[in-house]
C-alpha positions in Angstrom: 107.6 69.3 102.0 104.8 70.9 100.0 105.7 68.8 96.9 105.5 65.4 98.8 102.2 63.6 98.7 100.4 62.8 102.0 97.8 60.0 101.9 95.1 60.4 104.5 93.4 57.0 105.2 90.1 57.0 107.1 88.5 53.8 108.3 84.8 54.2 108.9 82.1 52.0 110.5 79.5 54.5 109.6 78.6 55.2 113.3 76.9 58.4 114.5 77.7 60.4 111.3 81.3 61.2 112.2 82.7 60.7 108.7 81.3 63.9 107.2 83.0 66.1 109.7 86.3 64.2 109.3 86.2 64.6 105.5 85.3 68.2 105.8 88.3 68.9 108.0 90.6 67.1 105.5 89.2 69.0 102.5 89.9 72.3 104.4 93.6 71.5 105.0 96.1 74.2 103.9 98.6 71.6 102.7 98.1 71.2 98.9 99.3 67.7 98.2 96.8 65.5 99.9 95.2 62.2 98.8 92.1 61.1 100.7 91.2 57.4 101.0 88.1 56.1 102.8 87.9 52.4 103.8 84.2 51.6 104.3 83.6 48.9 106.9 79.8 49.4 107.0 77.4 46.6 106.1 75.2 48.9 104.1 77.5 51.1 101.9 74.9 53.5 100.6 75.3 56.3 103.1 79.1 56.3 103.0 79.1 56.2 99.1 76.6 59.1 99.0 78.7 61.2 101.4 81.9 60.6 99.5 80.4 61.6 96.3 79.8 65.0 97.8 83.5 65.4 98.2 85.2 65.2 94.7 88.5 63.4 94.5 88.0 61.0 97.4 88.9 57.4 96.8 86.4 55.0 98.3 87.0 51.3 99.0 84.0 49.3 100.4 84.6 46.0 102.1 82.2 43.0 101.9 82.6 42.5 105.6 83.9 44.6 108.6 87.7 44.2 108.5 88.0 46.1 111.7 90.8 48.6 112.1 94.1 46.8 111.3 93.1 45.0 108.1 91.3 48.1 106.9 94.3 50.3 107.4 96.5 47.7 105.7 94.2 47.8 102.7 94.3 51.6 102.7 98.1 51.8 102.9 98.5 49.3 100.1 96.4 51.3 97.7 97.9 54.7 98.7 100.6 56.6 97.0 101.9 59.1 99.6 105.3 59.5 101.0 103.6 60.1 104.3 100.5 58.4 105.6 97.9 59.9 108.0 95.8 57.1 109.5 92.6 58.4 111.0 89.5 57.2 112.9 86.4 58.7 111.4 85.6 60.4 114.8 88.5 62.8 114.3 88.5 66.4 113.2 91.7 68.2 112.2 92.5 71.9 112.4 93.2 73.4 109.0 96.9 73.5 109.4 97.3 70.0 111.0 99.0 68.3 108.0 101.3 71.3 107.3 102.4 71.6 110.9 102.8 67.8 111.6 105.0 67.4 108.5 107.6 69.7 110.2 108.3 66.9 112.6 109.5 64.6 109.9 112.0 67.3 108.8 113.8 67.3 112.1 115.5 63.9 111.6 115.4 61.3 108.8 114.9 58.6 111.5 111.6 60.2 112.7 109.0 57.8 111.3 106.1 58.8 113.5 104.6 62.2 114.3 102.0 63.1 116.9 100.1 66.3 117.1 98.2 67.6 120.1 95.0 65.5 120.2 92.2 67.0 122.3 88.8 65.5 123.1 85.6 66.6 121.4 85.1 69.3 124.1 88.3 70.9 122.8 89.6 71.4 126.3 90.6 68.0 127.5 93.8 66.3 126.3 93.4 62.9 124.6 97.0 62.4 123.7 100.3 64.4 123.2 102.2 61.3 122.3 102.1 57.6 123.0 104.5 56.0 125.5 105.2 52.5 126.8 104.4 52.3 130.5 106.1 50.2 133.1 103.0 48.0 133.1 103.6 47.4 129.4 100.5 49.2 128.4 99.9 52.1 126.1 100.2 55.4 128.0 98.8 58.5 126.3 100.7 61.5 127.7 98.3 64.0 129.2 95.3 61.7 128.9 92.1 63.1 130.5 93.8 66.3 131.8 92.7 69.8 131.0 94.9 71.5 128.4 96.6 74.3 130.4 99.6 74.8 128.1 102.0 72.4 129.7 102.5 70.5 126.4 103.5 73.4 124.2 107.0 72.3 123.4 107.9 69.7 120.7 110.0 66.7 121.5 110.6 63.0 121.1 107.8 60.5 121.9 107.7 56.7 121.8 104.8 56.5 119.3 101.6 58.1 118.1 97.9 57.6 119.0 96.2 55.3 116.6 93.3 57.6 116.1 95.5 60.3 114.5 98.7 58.4 113.4 101.1 60.1 111.0 103.8 57.8 109.5 106.7 58.0 107.1 106.1 55.4 104.4 109.8 54.4 104.4 109.5 53.3 108.0 106.3 51.3 107.4 107.9 49.5 104.5 110.9 48.6 106.6 108.9 47.2 109.5 106.2 45.5 107.4 105.6 41.9 108.3 105.5 40.1 105.0 102.0 39.4 103.7 100.5 40.2 107.1 100.9 43.9 106.4 101.9 47.0 108.3 99.5 46.5 111.2 99.2 43.0 112.6 95.7 41.8 111.5 95.6 39.5 114.5 95.0 42.6 116.7 91.8 43.6 114.9 91.6 46.8 117.1 93.5 48.1 120.2 97.2 48.2 120.9 98.0 48.2 117.1 99.5 51.6 117.5 101.8 50.6 120.4 102.8 47.4 118.6 103.8 49.3 115.5 105.6 52.0 117.5 107.6 49.3 119.5 108.5 47.5 116.3 109.7 50.8 114.8 111.7 51.7 117.9 113.4 48.3 117.8 114.5 49.1 114.2 116.0 52.5 115.2 113.0 54.7 114.2 111.7 57.5 116.5 108.6 59.5 117.1 108.1 63.3 117.5 105.5 65.5 119.0 104.4 68.8 117.3 102.0 70.8 119.5 100.8 73.2 116.8 99.3 70.2 114.9 95.9 70.1 116.6 93.2 67.5 116.2 90.0 66.7 118.1 89.0 63.1 118.9 85.7 61.7 120.2 87.3 59.1 122.4 85.5 55.8 122.0 83.1 57.2 119.4 83.0 54.0 117.3 83.7 51.2 119.8 82.1 52.2 123.1 78.6 51.7 124.1 76.5 54.9 124.3 77.4 56.5 127.6 81.1 55.7 127.3 82.1 58.3 124.8 84.9 60.5 126.1 84.7 58.8 129.5 87.5 57.3 131.6 87.9 53.5 132.3 87.3 52.5 128.7 86.9 48.8 129.4 83.7 49.5 131.4 82.0 50.5 128.2 83.4 48.0 125.7 81.5 45.0 124.3 82.8 41.6 125.4 84.4 41.1 122.0 86.3 44.4 122.1 87.3 43.8 125.8 88.7 40.5 124.7 90.8 42.2 122.1 92.1 44.8 124.6 93.4 42.1 127.0 94.7 39.8 124.3 96.5 42.4 122.3 98.5 43.7 125.3 100.0 40.2 125.7 100.7 39.9 122.0 102.5 43.2 122.1 104.7 42.1 124.9 105.5 38.7 123.4 106.4 40.2 120.0 108.5 43.1 121.1 109.9 42.8 124.6 113.5 41.6 125.2 114.0 38.8 127.7 116.0 41.1 130.0 113.4 43.9 129.9 110.6 41.4 130.4 112.0 40.0 133.6 112.8 43.5 134.9 109.2 44.6 134.3 107.6 41.3 135.3 106.6 42.5 138.8 104.8 45.5 137.2 103.1 43.3 134.6 101.8 41.0 137.3 100.6 43.9 139.5 98.7 45.3 136.5 97.3 41.9 135.7 95.9 41.3 139.2 93.7 44.3 138.8 92.8 43.6 135.1 91.8 40.0 135.8 90.1 41.0 139.1 87.9 43.3 137.2 87.1 40.5 134.7 86.4 38.0 137.5 83.9 40.3 139.2 82.3 42.1 136.3 83.0 40.1 133.1 83.5 36.5 134.1 82.3 35.2 130.7 85.5 36.6 129.2 87.6 34.0 131.1 86.1 31.1 129.2 86.4 33.0 125.9 90.1 33.9 126.5 91.2 30.4 127.3 89.1 28.4 124.8 91.1 26.1 122.5 90.1 27.9 119.3 91.0 31.3 120.6 93.5 33.7 119.1 96.3 33.0 121.6 95.9 29.4 123.0 
């Protein structure tokens, strides 16, 4: 596949200086046919522009406002040229052979439209994801999440989808599941669950995901969206702003409504309700202001 172009699309909010390390790891890739696109969501573009100038060949697109993750990725995909698209958070660092190894997953079967590598946390010992799965609670389940990497995920295999921080896609799949003018990722999501929604839509159209353990990346979990102490910590919602917590709750419901069959919905309903009891219990006791925001008339759902 060395003659097929890969477009790497990084969305950055300019937080904590992550972008430089991400770009450095892309520039060091062993795979030769690589296009790098940066979508700048910062309010002040100077620092990102200056950084990108130090890496020749990078295509930079600066937004007048923060488009958040989904709209920014849609913009990046629209201007890209690659046969395969690697969508990245800026708080990700790739091993030098990540692209070359991950591409091998697409060669296994023409219906593989998504490839996951082994994604470790910034300590390089803790697993962040070895593939995305759909849980019985109808949530996004990252296989191996928070466990020490002890070698139990060293075999490749099929997965439901890929983690949105390091998401490798076949363009043909994205074009087939694209929702008209809305784009590849649903802009209503803004951030969170966009990876599960896209994977579920793809699965419903006959596409599959695959895991390649030799494609290794490092992700600072929550580096751009969690408040200070929440980086790489469990129980993400505890560290989210009210706005992002709202997106987390809302987007799970959107994903179920958009993709679940009626039969499967009723089969999973007891598990959905059980999960919701705890989710809304947490909100009631620790984030009660979210209840009013969620049900207000001009909200995103109601």
